[in-house]
C-alpha positions as CSV (number, residue, x, y, z in Angstrom):
1,X,71.4,99.5,111.5
2,X,71.1,96.0,112.6
3,X,67.3,96.2,113.9
4,X,67.2,95.1,116.8
5,X,69.7,98.2,117.7
6,X,67.8,100.6,115.6
7,X,65.2,99.6,118.0
8,X,66.9,100.2,120.9
9,X,68.2,103.9,119.6
10,X,65.3,104.9,118.5
11,X,63.2,103.9,121.7
12,X,66.5,105.6,124.0
13,X,65.7,108.7,121.6
14,X,61.6,109.0,122.0
15,X,62.6,108.8,126.2
16,X,64.6,111.6,125.8
17,X,62.4,113.5,123.2
18,X,59.9,113.3,126.0
19,X,60.9,114.0,129.3
20,X,60.8,117.3,131.0
21,X,63.7,115.8,133.4
22,X,67.0,116.8,132.2
23,X,68.9,114.0,134.0
24,X,66.7,111.4,132.4
25,X,67.4,112.9,128.8
26,X,70.7,112.8,129.7
27,X,71.1,109.4,130.7
28,X,68.8,108.4,128.1
29,X,71.1,110.4,125.4
30,X,74.2,109.0,127.0
31,X,72.7,105.4,126.5
32,X,71.4,106.1,122.7
33,X,75.0,107.8,121.5
34,X,76.9,104.8,122.8
35,X,74.8,102.8,121.0
36,X,75.0,104.4,117.9
37,X,78.9,104.9,118.6
38,X,79.8,101.4,118.8
39,X,77.2,100.3,115.6
40,X,79.2,102.8,113.9
41,X,83.1,101.2,114.5
42,X,80.7,97.5,113.9
43,X,79.8,98.8,110.5
44,X,83.7,98.8,109.3
45,X,83.5,94.9,109.6
46,X,83.4,93.8,106.4
47,X,80.1,91.8,105.1
48,X,80.0,90.9,101.2
49,X,81.2,93.3,98.5
50,X,82.6,96.8,99.9
51,X,80.7,99.4,99.3
52,X,80.8,102.8,98.5
53,X,80.0,106.4,100.0
54,X,76.5,107.4,99.5
55,X,74.7,111.0,99.4
56,X,71.4,112.4,100.1
57,X,69.7,116.1,100.1
58,X,68.0,117.2,103.5
59,X,65.4,120.1,103.7
60,X,65.4,122.0,106.8
61,X,61.9,124.7,106.8
62,X,61.5,127.7,108.3
63,X,61.5,128.9,111.2
64,X,65.2,129.0,112.4
65,X,66.4,126.8,108.6
66,X,69.6,128.1,109.3
67,X,70.2,126.8,112.3
68,X,68.9,123.6,112.0
69,X,70.4,123.2,108.6
70,X,73.7,123.7,110.5
71,X,72.5,121.2,113.3
72,X,71.8,118.6,110.8
73,X,75.4,119.3,109.4
74,X,77.3,119.0,112.3
75,X,75.5,116.1,113.3
76,X,76.7,114.6,110.2
77,X,79.9,115.4,110.6
78,X,80.6,114.4,113.8
79,X,79.3,110.6,112.6
80,X,82.1,110.2,109.9
81,X,79.8,111.9,107.2
82,X,80.8,114.9,105.3
83,X,78.1,117.8,105.0
84,X,77.6,120.5,102.5
85,X,75.8,123.5,103.1
86,X,73.4,124.5,99.7
87,X,71.7,127.1,100.9
88,X,67.9,128.0,100.5
89,X,65.9,125.5,97.9
90,X,62.8,123.7,98.0
91,X,61.1,125.7,100.7
92,X,64.2,125.6,103.1
93,X,67.6,125.3,103.7
94,X,69.1,122.1,101.5
95,X,72.0,120.4,103.0
96,X,74.0,117.6,101.6
97,X,75.3,114.8,103.2
98,X,77.7,112.4,101.6
99,X,78.9,109.1,103.6
100,X,78.6,105.2,103.7
101,X,75.3,103.7,104.4
102,X,75.6,103.1,108.3
103,X,76.7,106.7,108.6
104,X,74.3,108.3,107.2
105,X,71.7,106.3,108.9
106,X,73.0,107.3,112.5
107,X,73.4,111.1,111.2
108,X,69.5,110.5,110.2
109,X,68.3,108.7,113.5
110,X,69.8,111.5,115.7
111,X,69.3,114.3,113.9
112,X,65.9,113.8,113.6
113,X,65.7,113.8,117.8
114,X,68.2,116.5,118.3
115,X,65.9,118.5,116.3
116,X,62.9,118.0,118.4
117,X,64.7,118.4,121.0
118,X,66.7,121.6,120.6
119,X,62.8,123.2,119.4
120,X,61.8,122.1,122.6
121,X,64.6,123.2,124.7
122,X,64.0,126.7,122.7
123,X,60.3,127.2,123.6
124,X,61.4,127.0,127.1
125,X,64.3,129.4,127.0
126,X,63.3,133.2,128.6
127,X,65.6,135.6,126.4
128,X,66.5,138.9,128.8
129,X,64.1,141.4,129.0
130,X,65.0,143.7,126.0
131,X,63.5,145.1,122.2
132,X,62.5,142.0,119.5
133,X,65.2,142.2,118.0
134,X,67.9,141.1,120.9
135,X,65.5,138.6,121.9
136,X,65.9,137.2,118.3
137,X,69.5,137.5,118.8
138,X,69.6,135.7,121.9
139,X,67.9,132.4,120.4
140,X,69.6,132.1,117.6
141,X,72.9,132.2,119.7
142,X,71.4,129.5,122.1
143,X,71.0,127.4,119.5
144,X,74.5,127.8,118.1
145,X,75.5,127.2,121.3
146,X,73.6,124.2,121.7
147,X,74.6,123.0,118.5
148,X,78.4,123.5,119.3
149,X,77.8,121.6,122.5
150,X,76.4,118.2,120.5
151,X,78.7,118.6,118.2
152,X,81.4,118.3,121.0
153,X,80.0,115.7,123.0
154,X,79.2,113.6,119.5
155,X,82.7,113.9,118.7
156,X,84.2,112.2,122.2
157,X,82.2,110.0,122.1
158,X,82.7,108.4,118.6
159,X,86.7,108.7,120.1
160,X,86.0,106.7,123.0
161,X,84.4,104.1,120.2
162,X,87.2,103.9,118.2
163,X,89.7,103.8,121.2
164,X,87.9,100.7,122.7
165,X,87.5,99.3,119.2
166,X,91.6,99.7,119.0
167,X,92.0,98.3,123.0
168,X,90.0,95.5,121.9
169,X,91.4,93.9,118.6
170,X,94.2,96.5,117.9
171,X,95.0,93.9,114.7
172,X,92.2,95.5,113.3
173,X,93.4,98.5,112.3
174,X,90.4,100.5,113.1
175,X,92.0,104.0,112.3
176,X,93.8,103.0,108.9
177,X,89.9,101.8,107.8
178,X,88.4,104.6,108.7
179,X,91.1,106.9,107.5
180,X,90.4,105.0,104.0
181,X,86.9,105.5,104.5
182,X,87.1,109.9,105.3
183,X,89.1,109.7,102.2
184,X,87.1,107.5,100.0
185,X,83.8,110.1,100.8
186,X,86.2,113.3,100.0
187,X,87.0,112.0,96.8
188,X,83.1,111.3,96.6
189,X,82.5,115.1,97.6
190,X,85.3,116.5,94.8
191,X,83.9,114.7,92.4
192,X,80.4,116.8,92.9
193,X,81.5,119.8,93.8
194,X,85.1,120.8,93.1
195,X,85.4,123.8,94.9
196,X,84.6,124.1,98.6
197,X,84.9,127.3,100.9
198,X,84.5,127.3,105.0
199,X,82.4,130.0,107.2
200,X,82.1,130.3,110.8
201,X,78.5,131.2,111.6
202,X,78.3,134.8,113.7
203,X,76.3,135.8,116.4
204,X,75.6,139.0,118.3
205,X,73.5,137.3,121.0
206,X,73.8,136.5,124.8
207,X,72.5,132.9,124.6
208,X,75.1,130.9,123.2
209,X,76.3,130.1,126.9
210,X,72.9,128.9,128.2
211,X,72.4,126.9,124.7
212,X,75.7,125.5,125.0
213,X,74.6,124.2,128.5
214,X,71.5,122.7,127.1
215,X,73.2,120.4,124.6
216,X,75.6,119.3,127.0
217,X,71.9,118.1,129.0
218,X,70.7,116.7,125.7
219,X,73.3,114.9,124.5
220,X,75.8,113.0,126.6
221,X,75.8,115.2,130.1
222,X,79.1,116.0,130.3
223,X,80.8,119.6,130.9
224,X,82.8,121.8,129.4
225,X,82.3,124.4,126.7
226,X,83.9,125.0,122.7
227,X,86.5,127.8,122.8
228,X,84.8,128.7,119.3
229,X,82.1,127.6,117.4
230,X,82.6,124.8,114.8
231,X,82.7,125.7,111.1
232,X,80.0,125.8,108.8
233,X,80.9,123.6,105.3
234,X,79.6,125.0,102.1
235,X,79.9,124.2,98.4
236,X,81.2,127.6,96.9
């Protein structure tokens, strides 16, 4: 990201991480998300030789390593990257993310902040009075709800940025450029992982909707809960 934009985004995310005021957090995250979505569209403009997709492996340590990996995966997916869950290794759950440089950087900056916000939000929740197993199930379902709502809201921010770009400069063919880039990323993934399976996380806890509400406040401050959990992507 251009240094000035990156600095503005980091400052907004830092404010969102520090505040306990949910309205302030939503405001800071909305501004940061809008800046990042606009930068993602701006990065489509050709500048020098055409770049090829890159990749990186992220390792998420315990506790809640699988849930952290899922957040990283869905943030990356919302920002036009292609994540794959590799499973346990190197002391945590690994996620292999493919994408163009600008999208990889956006996903890294945003996921880092949202992991902090998710952890601080989880520390504040009070599960219903029950045994230890029920409390853990509640927390896990809270994490799933938080992540699914963040994913939904980020996808919406990206969609709005694409629509604005098409309205302001219809001749640029934003949709076609994005489709071409998605195809390139998919080819890079297929070359590395020829067989991929889909998995959907299951939960027995009752904290999903509470987590979704927290995710709504943490990200763009809009309403609505997804009809079903978003799928995880994992190599076979």
